[in-house]
C-alpha positions as YAML, in Angstrom:
chain: A
units: angstrom
residues:
- id: 1
  name: UNK
  ca: [-33.32, 85.91, -42.41]
- id: 2
  name: UNK
  ca: [-31.37, 82.40, -42.29]
- id: 3
  name: UNK
  ca: [-28.45, 82.44, -40.18]
- id: 4
  name: UNK
  ca: [-26.39, 81.01, -43.35]
- id: 5
  name: UNK
  ca: [-27.67, 84.41, -45.08]
- id: 6
  name: UNK
  ca: [-26.51, 86.61, -41.74]
- id: 7
  name: UNK
  ca: [-23.14, 84.48, -42.08]
- id: 8
  name: UNK
  ca: [-22.82, 85.24, -45.58]
- id: 9
  name: UNK
  ca: [-22.94, 89.60, -45.23]
- id: 10
  name: UNK
  ca: [-21.06, 89.05, -42.69]
- id: 11
  name: UNK
  ca: [-18.55, 87.77, -44.78]
- id: 12
  name: UNK
  ca: [-18.88, 90.17, -47.45]
- id: 13
  name: UNK
  ca: [-19.07, 93.15, -44.75]
- id: 14
  name: UNK
  ca: [-15.72, 91.78, -43.27]
- id: 15
  name: UNK
  ca: [-14.14, 91.49, -46.61]
- id: 16
  name: UNK
  ca: [-14.71, 94.75, -47.86]
- id: 17
  name: UNK
  ca: [-13.40, 96.60, -44.36]
- id: 18
  name: UNK
  ca: [-10.64, 94.72, -45.13]
- id: 19
  name: UNK
  ca: [-9.83, 96.00, -48.53]
- id: 20
  name: UNK
  ca: [-10.82, 99.52, -47.40]
- id: 21
  name: UNK
  ca: [-8.18, 99.31, -44.67]
- id: 22
  name: UNK
  ca: [-5.71, 97.75, -46.66]
- id: 23
  name: UNK
  ca: [-5.92, 99.84, -49.44]
- id: 24
  name: UNK
  ca: [-5.28, 102.81, -47.01]
- id: 25
  name: UNK
  ca: [-2.81, 101.36, -45.81]
- id: 26
  name: UNK
  ca: [-1.19, 100.57, -48.95]
- id: 27
  name: UNK
  ca: [-1.52, 104.56, -50.83]
- id: 28
  name: UNK
  ca: [-0.07, 106.11, -47.51]
- id: 29
  name: UNK
  ca: [2.71, 104.01, -47.42]
- id: 30
  name: UNK
  ca: [2.97, 105.03, -51.17]
- id: 31
  name: UNK
  ca: [2.73, 108.52, -50.87]
- id: 32
  name: UNK
  ca: [5.63, 107.96, -47.90]
- id: 33
  name: UNK
  ca: [7.98, 106.27, -49.92]
- id: 34
  name: UNK
  ca: [7.45, 107.46, -53.52]
- id: 35
  name: UNK
  ca: [9.42, 110.78, -54.19]
- id: 36
  name: UNK
  ca: [7.52, 111.29, -57.04]
- id: 37
  name: UNK
  ca: [4.06, 111.80, -55.58]
- id: 38
  name: UNK
  ca: [5.75, 113.30, -51.55]
- id: 39
  name: UNK
  ca: [9.16, 114.11, -50.34]
- id: 40
  name: UNK
  ca: [9.00, 114.29, -47.32]
- id: 41
  name: UNK
  ca: [12.68, 116.13, -46.34]
- id: 42
  name: UNK
  ca: [10.91, 119.27, -48.59]
- id: 43
  name: UNK
  ca: [7.91, 119.24, -46.33]
- id: 44
  name: UNK
  ca: [9.12, 119.42, -42.95]
- id: 45
  name: UNK
  ca: [5.40, 120.61, -41.65]
- id: 46
  name: UNK
  ca: [4.21, 116.83, -42.33]
- id: 47
  name: UNK
  ca: [3.49, 114.81, -39.18]
- id: 48
  name: UNK
  ca: [5.90, 111.72, -39.52]
- id: 49
  name: UNK
  ca: [3.25, 109.08, -38.55]
- id: 50
  name: UNK
  ca: [0.08, 110.36, -39.89]
- id: 51
  name: UNK
  ca: [-1.44, 111.88, -36.56]
- id: 52
  name: UNK
  ca: [-0.62, 114.49, -33.72]
- id: 53
  name: UNK
  ca: [-1.14, 113.35, -30.39]
- id: 54
  name: UNK
  ca: [-1.74, 116.46, -27.51]
- id: 55
  name: UNK
  ca: [2.06, 117.29, -25.83]
- id: 56
  name: UNK
  ca: [1.91, 115.71, -21.88]
- id: 57
  name: UNK
  ca: [3.52, 117.56, -19.19]
- id: 58
  name: UNK
  ca: [7.39, 115.81, -18.28]
- id: 59
  name: UNK
  ca: [9.58, 116.10, -15.46]
- id: 60
  name: UNK
  ca: [12.53, 116.43, -17.31]
- id: 61
  name: UNK
  ca: [15.63, 114.57, -16.66]
- id: 62
  name: UNK
  ca: [18.17, 116.74, -17.64]
- id: 63
  name: UNK
  ca: [21.43, 114.83, -19.51]
- id: 64
  name: UNK
  ca: [25.49, 116.21, -19.63]
- id: 65
  name: UNK
  ca: [26.23, 117.89, -22.84]
- id: 66
  name: UNK
  ca: [29.93, 117.19, -22.74]
- id: 67
  name: UNK
  ca: [29.96, 113.40, -24.46]
- id: 68
  name: UNK
  ca: [32.90, 112.99, -22.01]
- id: 69
  name: UNK
  ca: [31.29, 112.80, -19.30]
- id: 70
  name: UNK
  ca: [31.09, 108.77, -19.06]
- id: 71
  name: UNK
  ca: [27.99, 106.91, -17.26]
- id: 72
  name: UNK
  ca: [29.19, 106.94, -13.20]
- id: 73
  name: UNK
  ca: [28.86, 110.89, -13.98]
- id: 74
  name: UNK
  ca: [25.53, 111.26, -14.79]
- id: 75
  name: UNK
  ca: [24.14, 110.51, -11.65]
- id: 76
  name: UNK
  ca: [26.45, 113.02, -9.98]
- id: 77
  name: UNK
  ca: [25.49, 115.60, -12.67]
- id: 78
  name: UNK
  ca: [21.80, 115.08, -12.21]
- id: 79
  name: UNK
  ca: [21.86, 115.11, -8.70]
- id: 80
  name: UNK
  ca: [23.49, 118.52, -9.27]
- id: 81
  name: UNK
  ca: [21.08, 119.98, -12.01]
- id: 82
  name: UNK
  ca: [18.28, 118.98, -9.46]
- id: 83
  name: UNK
  ca: [20.22, 121.31, -6.52]
- id: 84
  name: UNK
  ca: [20.45, 123.96, -9.26]
- id: 85
  name: UNK
  ca: [16.54, 123.49, -9.55]
- id: 86
  name: UNK
  ca: [15.87, 122.86, -6.80]
- id: 87
  name: UNK
  ca: [12.88, 125.72, -6.21]
- id: 88
  name: UNK
  ca: [10.74, 124.69, -9.44]
- id: 89
  name: UNK
  ca: [11.89, 125.25, -13.33]
- id: 90
  name: UNK
  ca: [10.29, 128.79, -14.86]
- id: 91
  name: UNK
  ca: [9.24, 126.52, -17.38]
- id: 92
  name: UNK
  ca: [10.17, 123.10, -19.74]
- id: 93
  name: UNK
  ca: [10.99, 124.28, -22.91]
- id: 94
  name: UNK
  ca: [14.05, 123.27, -24.59]
- id: 95
  name: UNK
  ca: [15.79, 123.00, -21.03]
- id: 96
  name: UNK
  ca: [19.69, 122.19, -21.89]
- id: 97
  name: UNK
  ca: [21.79, 121.05, -18.60]
- id: 98
  name: UNK
  ca: [25.47, 122.04, -18.12]
- id: 99
  name: UNK
  ca: [27.92, 120.75, -15.36]
- id: 100
  name: UNK
  ca: [27.07, 124.02, -13.43]
- id: 101
  name: UNK
  ca: [23.37, 125.60, -14.73]
- id: 102
  name: UNK
  ca: [20.84, 124.88, -16.29]
- id: 103
  name: UNK
  ca: [19.08, 126.76, -19.30]
- id: 104
  name: UNK
  ca: [15.54, 127.15, -21.71]
- id: 105
  name: UNK
  ca: [16.41, 128.34, -25.02]
- id: 106
  name: UNK
  ca: [14.37, 130.43, -27.28]
- id: 107
  name: UNK
  ca: [14.77, 128.51, -30.56]
- id: 108
  name: UNK
  ca: [12.65, 131.76, -31.97]
- id: 109
  name: UNK
  ca: [15.27, 134.12, -30.68]
- id: 110
  name: UNK
  ca: [18.18, 132.43, -30.73]
- id: 111
  name: UNK
  ca: [18.60, 133.51, -26.66]
- id: 112
  name: UNK
  ca: [17.78, 131.81, -23.71]
- id: 113
  name: UNK
  ca: [14.43, 132.33, -22.38]
- id: 114
  name: UNK
  ca: [16.49, 131.93, -18.82]
- id: 115
  name: UNK
  ca: [19.18, 130.77, -16.99]
- id: 116
  name: UNK
  ca: [19.25, 129.45, -13.63]
- id: 117
  name: UNK
  ca: [22.57, 128.75, -11.22]
- id: 118
  name: UNK
  ca: [23.25, 127.63, -7.44]
- id: 119
  name: UNK
  ca: [26.14, 129.81, -6.07]
- id: 120
  name: UNK
  ca: [28.27, 129.06, -2.90]
- id: 121
  name: UNK
  ca: [30.97, 130.54, -1.47]
- id: 122
  name: UNK
  ca: [33.12, 127.95, -2.93]
- id: 123
  name: UNK
  ca: [31.92, 127.99, -6.45]
- id: 124
  name: UNK
  ca: [32.75, 132.08, -6.57]
- id: 125
  name: UNK
  ca: [36.19, 131.97, -4.72]
- id: 126
  name: UNK
  ca: [39.26, 132.66, -6.76]
- id: 127
  name: UNK
  ca: [40.64, 129.82, -8.44]
- id: 128
  name: UNK
  ca: [44.26, 129.94, -9.75]
- id: 129
  name: UNK
  ca: [44.04, 126.94, -12.07]
- id: 130
  name: UNK
  ca: [41.22, 128.72, -13.47]
- id: 131
  name: UNK
  ca: [42.15, 131.16, -16.43]
- id: 132
  name: UNK
  ca: [39.28, 132.95, -18.19]
- id: 133
  name: UNK
  ca: [41.43, 133.94, -20.95]
- id: 134
  name: UNK
  ca: [41.39, 130.61, -22.29]
- id: 135
  name: UNK
  ca: [37.77, 130.92, -22.74]
- id: 136
  name: UNK
  ca: [36.29, 130.69, -26.11]
- id: 137
  name: UNK
  ca: [32.82, 131.90, -27.65]
- id: 138
  name: UNK
  ca: [31.37, 129.40, -29.63]
- id: 139
  name: UNK
  ca: [28.55, 128.19, -30.96]
- id: 140
  name: UNK
  ca: [26.05, 125.26, -28.83]
- id: 141
  name: UNK
  ca: [26.05, 122.13, -30.93]
- id: 142
  name: UNK
  ca: [23.15, 120.52, -28.97]
- id: 143
  name: UNK
  ca: [21.03, 123.47, -30.45]
- id: 144
  name: UNK
  ca: [19.74, 122.53, -34.04]
- id: 145
  name: UNK
  ca: [21.83, 124.92, -36.25]
- id: 146
  name: UNK
  ca: [18.11, 125.98, -37.71]
- id: 147
  name: UNK
  ca: [17.79, 127.79, -34.57]
- id: 148
  name: UNK
  ca: [21.30, 128.57, -33.20]
- id: 149
  name: UNK
  ca: [23.27, 131.40, -32.44]
- id: 150
  name: UNK
  ca: [26.88, 131.82, -34.39]
- id: 151
  name: UNK
  ca: [30.13, 134.57, -33.33]
- id: 152
  name: UNK
  ca: [28.95, 136.14, -37.10]
- id: 153
  name: UNK
  ca: [25.52, 137.22, -35.64]
- id: 154
  name: UNK
  ca: [27.63, 139.37, -33.26]
- id: 155
  name: UNK
  ca: [30.43, 141.07, -35.33]
- id: 156
  name: UNK
  ca: [30.31, 144.52, -36.02]
- id: 157
  name: UNK
  ca: [26.85, 144.37, -34.97]
- id: 158
  name: UNK
  ca: [27.97, 147.19, -32.03]
- id: 159
  name: UNK
  ca: [26.61, 144.43, -28.88]
- id: 160
  name: UNK
  ca: [28.52, 142.49, -26.70]
- id: 161
  name: UNK
  ca: [27.69, 138.69, -26.28]
- id: 162
  name: UNK
  ca: [26.60, 139.09, -22.76]
- id: 163
  name: UNK
  ca: [26.80, 136.39, -20.73]
- id: 164
  name: UNK
  ca: [23.63, 135.97, -18.92]
- id: 165
  name: UNK
  ca: [25.13, 133.13, -16.69]
- id: 166
  name: UNK
  ca: [28.29, 134.91, -15.38]
- id: 167
  name: UNK
  ca: [31.48, 133.73, -16.22]
- id: 168
  name: UNK
  ca: [32.95, 134.87, -12.83]
- id: 169
  name: UNK
  ca: [29.85, 132.89, -11.19]
- id: 170
  name: UNK
  ca: [31.81, 129.79, -12.11]
- id: 171
  name: UNK
  ca: [35.21, 129.54, -10.77]
- id: 172
  name: UNK
  ca: [35.34, 126.00, -9.60]
- id: 173
  name: UNK
  ca: [37.05, 124.52, -12.55]
- id: 174
  name: UNK
  ca: [38.54, 125.38, -15.91]
- id: 175
  name: UNK
  ca: [35.76, 123.35, -17.63]
- id: 176
  name: UNK
  ca: [32.68, 125.71, -15.62]
- id: 177
  name: UNK
  ca: [33.66, 128.61, -16.61]
- id: 178
  name: UNK
  ca: [34.39, 127.15, -20.29]
- id: 179
  name: UNK
  ca: [30.83, 126.30, -20.75]
- id: 180
  name: UNK
  ca: [29.97, 129.55, -19.77]
- id: 181
  name: UNK
  ca: [30.72, 130.88, -22.99]
- id: 182
  name: UNK
  ca: [28.55, 129.32, -25.33]
- id: 183
  name: UNK
  ca: [26.79, 131.22, -27.07]
- id: 184
  name: UNK
  ca: [23.53, 129.77, -25.83]
- id: 185
  name: UNK
  ca: [23.88, 131.50, -22.86]
- id: 186
  name: UNK
  ca: [24.51, 134.65, -24.28]
- id: 187
  name: UNK
  ca: [22.06, 137.41, -25.75]
- id: 188
  name: UNK
  ca: [23.15, 140.53, -27.35]
- id: 189
  name: UNK
  ca: [23.98, 143.67, -24.80]
- id: 190
  name: UNK
  ca: [25.06, 147.03, -25.22]
- id: 191
  name: UNK
  ca: [29.03, 146.84, -24.28]
- id: 192
  name: UNK
  ca: [30.22, 150.27, -22.77]
- id: 193
  name: UNK
  ca: [28.07, 151.47, -19.64]
- id: 194
  name: UNK
  ca: [25.72, 148.10, -19.64]
- id: 195
  name: UNK
  ca: [27.60, 144.56, -20.16]
- id: 196
  name: UNK
  ca: [30.84, 146.09, -18.71]
- id: 197
  name: UNK
  ca: [29.76, 148.37, -15.68]
- id: 198
  name: UNK
  ca: [25.82, 148.52, -14.95]
- id: 199
  name: UNK
  ca: [24.72, 144.94, -15.66]
- id: 200
  name: UNK
  ca: [28.29, 143.22, -14.50]
- id: 201
  name: UNK
  ca: [27.76, 145.43, -11.18]
- id: 202
  name: UNK
  ca: [24.60, 143.53, -10.40]
- id: 203
  name: UNK
  ca: [26.39, 140.32, -10.78]
- id: 204
  name: UNK
  ca: [28.98, 141.02, -8.55]
- id: 205
  name: UNK
  ca: [26.20, 142.17, -6.05]
- id: 206
  name: UNK
  ca: [24.85, 138.68, -6.39]
- id: 207
  name: UNK
  ca: [28.18, 136.57, -5.64]
- id: 208
  name: UNK
  ca: [28.64, 138.73, -2.71]
- id: 209
  name: UNK
  ca: [25.87, 137.81, -1.22]
- id: 210
  name: UNK
  ca: [27.25, 134.17, -0.90]
- id: 211
  name: UNK
  ca: [28.82, 135.53, 1.93]
- id: 212
  name: UNK
  ca: [25.70, 136.53, 3.92]
- id: 213
  name: UNK
  ca: [23.98, 133.16, 2.44]
- id: 214
  name: UNK
  ca: [24.80, 129.92, 2.16]
- id: 215
  name: UNK
  ca: [23.13, 129.27, -0.45]
- id: 216
  name: UNK
  ca: [22.29, 131.78, -3.57]
- id: 217
  name: UNK
  ca: [20.04, 130.84, -6.49]
- id: 218
  name: UNK
  ca: [19.58, 133.38, -9.78]
- id: 219
  name: UNK
  ca: [17.64, 133.13, -12.34]
- id: 220
  name: UNK
  ca: [18.82, 135.52, -15.66]
- id: 221
  name: UNK
  ca: [17.34, 136.47, -18.55]
- id: 222
  name: UNK
  ca: [15.90, 138.62, -21.37]
- id: 223
  name: UNK
  ca: [12.30, 140.52, -21.76]
- id: 224
  name: UNK
  ca: [11.00, 141.99, -24.33]
- id: 225
  name: UNK
  ca: [8.74, 145.02, -23.22]
- id: 226
  name: UNK
  ca: [6.31, 147.14, -24.94]
- id: 227
  name: UNK
  ca: [6.91, 150.87, -24.94]
- id: 228
  name: UNK
  ca: [4.33, 153.69, -25.86]
- id: 229
  name: UNK
  ca: [4.57, 155.38, -29.72]
- id: 230
  name: UNK
  ca: [3.52, 158.35, -30.66]
- id: 231
  name: UNK
  ca: [0.28, 157.40, -32.09]
- id: 232
  name: UNK
  ca: [-0.97, 156.83, -28.51]
- id: 233
  name: UNK
  ca: [-0.10, 152.55, -29.12]
- id: 234
  name: UNK
  ca: [1.64, 150.36, -27.28]
- id: 235
  name: UNK
  ca: [4.27, 148.22, -29.48]
- id: 236
  name: UNK
  ca: [6.53, 145.36, -28.69]
- id: 237
  name: UNK
  ca: [9.78, 146.25, -30.70]
- id: 238
  name: UNK
  ca: [13.37, 144.90, -30.59]
- id: 239
  name: UNK
  ca: [16.48, 144.68, -33.23]
- id: 240
  name: UNK
  ca: [17.45, 142.05, -34.08]
- id: 241
  name: UNK
  ca: [21.23, 141.41, -35.66]
- id: 242
  name: UNK
  ca: [22.88, 138.70, -37.85]
- id: 243
  name: UNK
  ca: [22.27, 136.66, -40.43]
- id: 244
  name: UNK
  ca: [20.58, 134.44, -37.58]
- id: 245
  name: UNK
  ca: [17.85, 137.27, -36.57]
- id: 246
  name: UNK
  ca: [19.25, 137.03, -33.05]
- id: 247
  name: UNK
  ca: [16.93, 139.52, -30.99]
- id: 248
  name: UNK
  ca: [18.39, 142.19, -29.12]
- id: 249
  name: UNK
  ca: [16.45, 142.54, -25.43]
- id: 250
  name: UNK
  ca: [14.76, 145.57, -24.84]
- id: 251
  name: UNK
  ca: [15.61, 144.76, -20.96]
- id: 252
  name: UNK
  ca: [17.25, 141.56, -18.75]
- id: 253
  name: UNK
  ca: [16.43, 140.29, -15.00]
- id: 254
  name: UNK
  ca: [17.45, 139.07, -12.82]
- id: 255
  name: UNK
  ca: [15.90, 137.07, -9.47]
- id: 256
  name: UNK
  ca: [17.77, 136.04, -6.37]
- id: 257
  name: UNK
  ca: [16.86, 133.89, -3.93]
- id: 258
  name: UNK
  ca: [19.69, 133.60, -0.53]
- id: 259
  name: UNK
  ca: [19.32, 130.85, 1.31]
- id: 260
  name: UNK
  ca: [20.65, 131.08, 5.33]
- id: 261
  name: UNK
  ca: [22.12, 128.34, 7.33]
- id: 262
  name: UNK
  ca: [18.99, 128.05, 9.66]
- id: 263
  name: UNK
  ca: [16.46, 128.15, 6.28]
- id: 264
  name: UNK
  ca: [15.74, 132.00, 6.40]
- id: 265
  name: UNK
  ca: [14.79, 133.13, 2.35]
- id: 266
  name: UNK
  ca: [15.28, 136.80, 1.03]
- id: 267
  name: UNK
  ca: [14.28, 137.48, -2.86]
- id: 268
  name: UNK
  ca: [15.66, 140.16, -4.97]
- id: 269
  name: UNK
  ca: [14.45, 141.36, -8.04]
- id: 270
  name: UNK
  ca: [15.66, 143.56, -10.93]
- id: 271
  name: UNK
  ca: [14.75, 145.02, -14.42]
- id: 272
  name: UNK
  ca: [17.80, 146.50, -15.82]
- id: 273
  name: UNK
  ca: [17.02, 148.30, -19.81]
- id: 274
  name: UNK
  ca: [19.46, 147.42, -22.22]
- id: 275
  name: UNK
  ca: [21.02, 150.64, -23.30]
- id: 276
  name: UNK
  ca: [23.80, 152.96, -20.92]
- id: 277
  name: UNK
  ca: [23.07, 153.43, -17.51]
- id: 278
  name: UNK
  ca: [24.42, 156.56, -15.67]
- id: 279
  name: UNK
  ca: [27.19, 155.09, -12.94]
- id: 280
  name: UNK
  ca: [25.80, 157.05, -10.47]
- id: 281
  name: UNK
  ca: [22.39, 155.00, -10.48]
- id: 282
  name: UNK
  ca: [22.28, 152.65, -7.27]
- id: 283
  name: UNK
  ca: [21.17, 148.94, -8.14]
- id: 284
  name: UNK
  ca: [18.15, 149.54, -5.50]
- id: 285
  name: UNK
  ca: [17.01, 151.65, -8.65]
- id: 286
  name: UNK
  ca: [16.41, 148.59, -11.00]
- id: 287
  name: UNK
  ca: [14.38, 146.42, -7.82]
- id: 288
  name: UNK
  ca: [11.22, 145.93, -9.02]
- id: 289
  name: UNK
  ca: [8.27, 143.53, -7.85]
- id: 290
  name: UNK
  ca: [8.96, 139.81, -8.77]
- id: 291
  name: UNK
  ca: [5.49, 138.95, -9.99]
- id: 292
  name: UNK
  ca: [6.16, 141.89, -12.54]
- id: 293
  name: UNK
  ca: [9.16, 140.43, -14.37]
- id: 294
  name: UNK
  ca: [6.51, 136.98, -14.10]
- id: 295
  name: UNK
  ca: [3.69, 138.83, -16.14]
- id: 296
  name: UNK
  ca: [6.24, 140.44, -18.70]
- id: 297
  name: UNK
  ca: [8.30, 137.12, -18.96]
- id: 298
  name: UNK
  ca: [5.15, 134.74, -19.11]
- id: 299
  name: UNK
  ca: [7.46, 132.60, -16.24]
- id: 300
  name: UNK
  ca: [7.07, 131.50, -12.60]
- id: 301
  name: UNK
  ca: [10.24, 131.93, -10.61]
- id: 302
  name: UNK
  ca: [10.61, 129.43, -7.90]
- id: 303
  name: UNK
  ca: [7.68, 128.03, -8.29]
- id: 304
  name: UNK
  ca: [8.07, 125.44, -5.60]
- id: 305
  name: UNK
  ca: [8.50, 128.27, -3.19]
- id: 306
  name: UNK
  ca: [5.80, 129.76, -1.20]
- id: 307
  name: UNK
  ca: [6.39, 133.72, -1.17]
- id: 308
  name: UNK
  ca: [5.08, 133.76, 2.52]
- id: 309
  name: UNK
  ca: [8.14, 131.49, 3.20]
- id: 310
  name: UNK
  ca: [10.07, 134.94, 2.60]
- id: 311
  name: UNK
  ca: [11.14, 136.76, 5.24]
- id: 312
  name: UNK
  ca: [11.74, 140.05, 3.30]
- id: 313
  name: UNK
  ca: [11.44, 140.76, -0.57]
- id: 314
  name: UNK
  ca: [13.80, 143.57, -2.02]
- id: 315
  name: UNK
  ca: [14.97, 144.23, 1.52]
- id: 316
  name: UNK
  ca: [11.85, 145.09, 2.80]
- id: 317
  name: UNK
  ca: [9.67, 142.40, 5.22]
- id: 318
  name: UNK
  ca: [7.68, 140.37, 3.33]
...
């Protein structure tokens, strides 16, 4: 075949290819732009760019949720987040950072996956300028309205708006305390006998740990544990409340690491059922192996901390 014929066929093939690609582009653009054919707003499941890329790991750089925080303060805020999360993130799903705690939000259940705090003597000591009575429970506007909980969800539900990051842990400033009242930091808890009693007792115990340790790192969250039914099978069942179907956890966990000035590390891990608990039951009755919580929650806690560096776990030599 002569070179002239090759050039002719190549030119025709190139024009055909270009025409094909142009047709695809025009047709796709027509479908995306013409509401008579396709209304994007009414079809949220469609990818916006025609392709879907696999997610890739990333290191979150949390930003302040308070819009009043100016650029010079962002560095300080980021430093505080790094301090709180010194021993690793349990997960990276919907991470939100506040001035004195960090959480990962579960958009399906409208309750946090986990909340992380860093406590010291200074942060938990009494501050006469802080007034808890001025705090108000409020929806977290950083959460999309489809997935956030509202105060109306808790009204007449029979459950308290139970803090995960305890208000009493953040007495350093009024702003810190007020930020613990976002509903993203709340979970439905049985009131009398649990939130106001046994759970409160555990929160006080964690604060007292700051007397023995220079730094106390606390991770708190909900659990939805299976129970055996009459048919002999295990089921995960939990109630939901309100128009937004906020999940009521069956249990709650706390995993705490105390760090001494000499670098000595000790861990305590607790699981409490979300029900009325006899006031005479000691806190130690709720201590469990940390890995049992990890398996139940699907999370790895203090992942940057090798367990063989812990001198004690639940009061026993590791």
